[in-house]
C-alpha positions in Angstrom: -7.7 3.9 23.2 -8.2 6.0 20.0 -5.5 6.3 17.5 -5.5 10.0 16.5 -2.9 9.4 13.8 -5.1 6.8 12.1 -8.3 8.9 12.1 -6.5 12.0 10.8 -4.5 10.2 8.1 -7.4 8.1 6.9 -9.7 11.2 6.6 -6.9 13.0 4.7 -6.4 10.1 2.3 -10.1 9.6 1.7 -10.7 13.3 1.0 -7.6 13.4 -1.2 -9.2 10.7 -3.4 -12.5 12.7 -3.2 -14.4 9.8 -1.7 -17.4 10.0 0.5 -17.4 7.8 3.6 -20.0 5.6 1.9 -17.8 5.2 -1.2 -14.8 4.1 1.0 -17.1 1.8 2.9 -18.2 0.2 -0.3 -14.6 -0.3 -1.5 -13.6 -1.8 1.9 -16.8 -4.0 2.1 -17.7 -2.4 5.4 -20.6 -0.1 6.6 -20.5 3.6 6.5 -20.8 3.7 10.3 -17.6 1.6 10.5 -15.7 4.3 8.4 -17.2 6.9 10.6 -15.9 5.1 13.7 -12.4 5.0 12.2 -12.4 8.7 11.3 -14.2 10.2 14.3 -13.3 7.8 17.1 -9.9 6.6 16.0 -11.0 3.0 16.1 -8.4 0.9 14.2 -9.9 -1.9 12.0 -8.8 -5.5 12.0 -5.5 -6.3 10.4 -7.0 -7.6 7.1 -9.0 -4.3 6.6 -6.0 -2.2 7.7 -3.9 -3.9 5.0 -6.6 -3.4 2.5 -6.8 0.3 3.3 -3.0 0.7 3.0 -3.0 -1.0 -0.3 -5.9 1.0 -1.6 -4.3 4.3 -0.7 -0.8 3.2 -1.6 0.7 3.8 1.9 2.1 1.6 4.6 0.2 0.3 7.6 2.8 2.0 9.7 2.0 5.3 8.1 -1.7 4.8 8.8 -1.1 3.9 12.4 1.3 6.8 13.0 4.4 4.6 13.4 6.0 6.3 10.4 5.8 9.9 9.4 6.5 9.4 5.7 3.6 8.3 3.7 5.6 6.7 0.9 3.3 8.4 -1.6 6.0 10.0 -3.7 5.3 9.4 -7.4 8.2 6.9 -7.5 7.2 5.0 -4.4 3.6 4.9 -5.6 4.7 3.3 -8.9 6.9 0.9 -7.1 4.1 0.0 -4.7 1.7 -0.6 -7.6 4.3 -2.8 -9.5 5.0 -4.8 -6.3 1.3 -5.4 -5.6 0.7 -6.5 -9.2 3.8 -8.8 -9.3 2.5 -10.3 -6.1 -0.6 -11.5 -8.0 1.5 -13.6 -10.4 1.9 -17.3 -10.1 5.5 -18.8 -10.1 5.6 -19.3 -13.9 4.3 -15.8 -14.6 6.8 -14.3 -12.1 9.7 -16.1 -13.8 8.5 -14.6 -17.2 8.3 -11.1 -15.6 11.8 -11.5 -14.1 13.2 -12.6 -17.5 11.6 -9.6 -19.3 13.0 -7.2 -16.7 16.4 -8.8 -16.9 16.3 -8.5 -20.7 15.4 -4.8 -20.6 17.5 -3.7 -17.6 20.6 -5.9 -18.0 22.9 -3.3 -16.4 20.9 -3.3 -13.2 20.6 -7.0 -12.9 24.2 -7.6 -13.8 25.4 -5.3 -11.0 23.2 -7.1 -8.6 24.5 -10.5 -9.7 28.1 -9.2 -9.2 27.2 -8.1 -5.6 25.8 -11.6 -4.9 29.1 -13.2 -5.9 30.7 -11.6 -2.8 28.1 -12.8 -0.4 
């Protein structure tokens, strides 16, 4: 059964980035005919490719599939998404350093969070 939300949203996102089907196919390591099937037949890709598409476009898989009407592409959410993806690439030691740096710069935010955790 075709997913009309997926085909419409994927096409809009691709065109919004000014990508051809072939360019998107290259970025996703699939064939152009596969992208064509997604956009014209509403064929949903395997989960790993769906996640790759969502990450590339900075949206959620729920948005792509039509389970959520908000794209999450507000400038603030897009920046948060990018930060989260990049932090996810760090190993444990690098993540500890990043947390330390964030705590040093944004002490007021982390202090209030620590206070909330005292009551849990």
